[in-house]
C-alpha positions in Angstrom: 0.0 0.0 0.0 1.0 3.6 -0.4 2.2 5.5 2.7 0.2 8.3 4.3 2.5 10.9 2.6 2.0 9.2 -0.7 -1.8 9.2 -0.2 -1.8 13.0 0.6 0.2 13.6 -2.5 -2.2 11.6 -4.6 -5.2 13.5 -3.2 -3.5 16.8 -4.0 -2.8 15.6 -7.6 -6.3 14.5 -8.1 -8.0 17.6 -6.7 -5.6 20.1 -8.4 -7.3 20.2 -11.8 -10.9 18.8 -11.5 -12.1 20.0 -14.9 -15.0 17.5 -15.0 -18.3 18.9 -14.0 -20.1 15.5 -13.6 -19.9 14.3 -10.0 -21.2 12.0 -7.3 -20.7 11.8 -3.6 -19.6 9.1 -1.2 -20.1 9.4 2.6 -20.9 7.3 5.7 -20.1 6.5 9.3 -22.3 9.3 10.8 -22.5 7.7 14.3 -23.6 10.6 16.6 -27.3 9.7 17.0 -28.0 12.5 19.6 -30.4 15.3 18.6 -27.5 17.7 18.1 -25.7 15.1 16.0 -28.6 14.6 13.7 -29.0 18.4 13.3 -25.4 18.5 12.2 -26.1 15.5 9.8 -28.9 17.5 8.3 -26.6 20.4 7.8 -24.2 18.1 6.0 -27.1 17.0 3.7 -27.6 20.7 2.8 -23.9 21.1 2.0 -24.1 18.0 -0.2 -27.2 19.4 -2.0 -25.2 22.5 -2.8 -22.7 20.4 -4.7 -25.6 19.1 -6.8 -24.3 15.5 -7.3 -25.9 13.2 -9.8 -26.4 10.8 -6.8 -24.8 10.0 -3.4 -23.9 6.7 -1.8 -24.0 6.2 1.9 -21.6 3.3 2.9 -23.2 2.3 6.2 -23.2 2.9 10.0 -25.9 5.3 10.9 -25.2 4.8 14.6 -22.4 3.9 17.1 -21.7 0.2 17.8 -22.9 0.6 21.4 -26.1 2.6 20.6 -29.4 0.8 21.0 -30.8 -0.6 17.7 -34.2 1.0 17.9 -36.7 1.8 15.2 -36.9 5.3 16.5 -33.2 5.8 16.0 -33.4 4.4 12.5 -36.3 6.6 11.7 -34.4 9.7 12.9 -31.6 8.9 10.4 -34.1 8.3 7.6 -35.5 11.7 8.3 -32.0 13.1 7.8 -31.6 11.2 4.5 -35.0 12.6 3.3 -33.3 16.0 3.1 -31.1 14.7 0.3 -32.3 16.4 -2.9 -31.0 13.8 -5.3 -30.9 10.0 -5.4 -29.3 8.4 -2.4 -28.2 4.8 -2.4 -27.5 3.0 0.9 -25.5 -0.1 1.9 -25.6 -1.3 5.5 -22.8 -1.2 8.1 -22.1 -3.4 11.0 -23.3 -1.0 13.6 -26.7 -1.0 11.9 -27.3 -4.7 12.5 -24.5 -7.2 13.0 -23.6 -5.6 16.4 -27.1 -5.4 17.6 -26.8 -8.7 19.5 -24.3 -7.2 21.9 -25.4 -6.1 25.3 -24.5 -2.4 24.9 -26.6 -2.3 21.7 -29.7 -3.7 23.5 -29.1 -7.4 22.6 -31.8 -7.6 19.9 -31.9 -10.1 17.0 -29.3 -9.0 14.4 -31.2 -10.8 11.6 -34.4 -8.9 12.4 -32.5 -5.6 12.6 -31.0 -6.4 9.2 -34.4 -6.8 7.7 -35.6 -3.5 9.4 -32.6 -1.6 8.0 -33.0 -2.9 4.5 -36.7 -2.1 4.6 -36.2 1.4 5.9 -33.2 2.6 3.9 -33.8 0.9 0.5 -36.8 0.8 -1.8 -37.9 -1.8 -4.4 -36.3 -1.0 -7.8 -35.1 2.5 -7.0 -33.0 4.6 -4.6 -34.2 6.7 -1.8 -33.9 10.6 -1.8 -36.2 13.3 -2.9 -35.4 12.5 -6.5 -34.9 8.7 -7.2 -32.8 6.7 -9.5 -33.9 3.4 -11.0 -31.7 0.5 -9.7 -31.2 -3.1 -10.7 -31.3 -5.1 -7.4 -30.3 -8.6 -6.5 -33.2 -11.1 -5.9 -33.3 -11.9 -2.2 -30.8 -9.1 -1.3 -32.1 -5.9 -2.6 -29.5 -3.8 -0.8 -27.1 -5.1 -3.5 -27.9 -2.6 -6.2 -26.5 -1.7 -9.6 -26.8 1.2 -12.1 -25.0 2.7 -15.0 -24.2 6.4 -15.5 -21.8 8.3 -17.7 -20.6 5.0 -19.2 -19.6 3.8 -15.7 -21.1 0.8 -13.9 -21.8 1.2 -10.1 -22.7 -1.4 -7.6 -23.2 -1.9 -3.9 -22.3 -5.1 -2.1 -23.4 -5.9 1.4 -19.9 -6.5 2.8 -20.0 -5.3 6.4 -17.8 -4.8 9.4 -17.4 -7.1 12.4 -15.6 -9.6 10.2 -18.5 -9.6 7.7 -20.6 -11.3 10.4 -18.4 -14.4 10.5 -18.8 -14.6 14.3 -19.4 -17.2 16.9 -23.0 -16.6 17.8 -26.4 -18.2 16.8 -27.1 -17.9 13.1 -24.1 -15.6 12.3 -22.0 -18.1 10.4 -24.9 -19.3 8.3 -25.9 -15.7 7.5 -22.4 -14.8 6.5 -22.1 -17.8 4.2 -25.4 -17.1 2.4 -24.7 -13.4 2.0 -21.1 -14.1 1.0 -22.3 -16.4 -1.8 -24.8 -13.9 -3.0 -22.1 -11.2 -3.0 -19.9 -13.4 -5.1 -22.7 -13.9 -7.7 -23.5 -10.2 -7.7 -19.9 -9.1 -8.2 -19.4 -11.7 -11.0 -22.5 -10.4 -12.8 -21.4 -6.8 -12.3 -17.9 -7.5 -13.8 -19.5 -9.0 -16.9 -21.9 -6.1 -17.3 -19.0 -3.6 -16.9 -16.8 -5.3 -19.5 -17.6 -2.5 -22.0 -17.7 0.3 -19.5 -15.2 3.1 -19.0 -14.9 2.2 -15.4 -16.3 0.3 -12.4 -17.2 1.7 -9.0 -18.0 -0.7 -6.1 -19.4 0.4 -2.7 -19.1 -1.7 0.5 -19.1 -0.8 4.2 -16.2 -2.8 5.6 -12.5 -2.2 5.4 -11.9 -5.7 4.1 -8.4 -6.3 5.6 -6.5 -5.5 2.4 -3.2 -6.6 3.9 -4.5 -9.9 5.4 -2.1 -12.8 4.8 -3.1 -16.3 3.7 -2.6 -17.7 7.1 -5.0 -15.1 8.6 -8.5 -16.2 7.5 -11.1 -13.5 7.7 -14.7 -13.0 6.7 -13.6 -11.0 3.7 -11.4 -13.6 2.0 -13.9 -14.6 -0.7 -14.6 -11.0 -1.7 -11.0 -9.9 -1.5 -9.7 -12.8 -3.6 -12.4 -12.2 -6.2 -11.6 -8.6 -6.3 -7.9 -9.2 -6.8 -8.6 -11.5 -9.8 -10.9 -8.8 -11.3 -8.2 -6.1 -10.8 -5.7 -8.2 -12.7 -8.0 -8.6 -15.7 -10.5 -5.7 -15.8 -9.6 -3.4 -18.7 -10.7 -0.1 -17.1 -10.3 1.8 -13.8 -11.9 0.3 -10.6 -12.8 2.2 -7.5 -13.6 0.4 -4.3 -15.2 2.8 -1.8 -15.7 1.9 1.9 -15.8 3.2 5.4 -15.6 1.3 8.7 -12.2 2.5 10.0 -12.9 6.2 9.9 -9.7 7.3 8.0 -10.0 9.4 4.9 -7.5 7.9 2.4 -7.0 7.3 -1.3 -4.5 4.6 -2.2 -3.7 1.5 -4.2 -4.6 -1.6 -2.1 -3.1 -4.1 -4.5 0.5 -3.5 -5.6 0.1 -5.3 -8.9 -3.2 -3.5 -9.8 -2.4 0.1 -10.5 -5.8 0.8 -12.0 -7.6 -0.1 -8.8 -8.1 2.7 -6.3 -9.4 2.4 -2.7 -11.3 5.4 -1.3 -12.1 5.3 2.4 -14.5 8.0 3.5 -14.5 10.2 6.6 -16.0 8.8 9.7 -17.2 9.9 13.2 -16.3 12.2 14.8 -15.7 14.0 11.5 -18.7 14.8 9.3 -17.6 14.8 5.7 -18.0 13.4 2.3 -15.9 12.7 -0.8 -16.8 14.4 -4.0 -15.9 12.3 -7.1 -15.5 14.2 -10.3 -16.0 12.1 -13.4 -14.6 12.5 -17.0 -15.0 9.2 -18.8 -13.0 10.5 -21.8 -10.2 12.1 -19.8 -6.7 10.8 -19.1 -8.0 10.3 -15.5 -11.6 9.2 -15.2 -11.9 10.1 -11.6 -10.7 13.1 -9.4 -11.5 13.5 -5.8 -12.2 16.3 -3.4 -13.1 16.3 0.3 -16.2 18.0 1.6 -16.0 18.7 5.4 -18.7 20.1 7.5 -16.3 20.7 10.5 -12.7 20.7 9.2 
């Protein structure tokens, strides 16, 4: 991977000459569910609306890991999202459901909370937001969505923190295996559909342990290995955007795949987003700029 200094240099390079006017936004990990926190989140929505993105993608975690997993809290965040003027696409994070079985998070059924989150923050066949975007969705896992814009293919995959729910508790391993298999099918289909595209952008929640060794099995191995194979053969640029570890960075996660870029978004306590400028015909398809509510 690049060092932090190299990442900063890359950000400066990519933001120095953003001539493209087409843009979308990535953000996530807004975990302050207090009233004042949600008011600031609503202010961030206003700042995002001022940018006028074609769409935005929220990469999960609407609450802290120890915050109770209540419908009221979810509804409060959905109210914040309803201020988003354009299409908004959501993929769940671990704090939203996998961690709900822990005592600090009120020890409720994670599988039931997963269904509640998907029901509240996704819609059949389209995005949420004041203006919606038609989406292709995976049968049985509608949070896995896909769309095409500006000759670029975009897709969400439900790859979440807490080791992608590969945990020793009732039902977790079976849930992980089912979702992991569906994610593999969805990514394979997406790669085929993107074969003639200018680029591919993937959105997940989890930091998938990019540097994990073969002797360190994780819940992300199937996804990471599939992605490494794709990076070696895909003809265009690939972006993989995620959150989870709350460190804004742009780098190259695979040393032998220079056309794949990892973008990690800001996370609590910072409120921010990443603006992605797009020029499919340019020498660089993507350029990035930070948008911070409280620098």
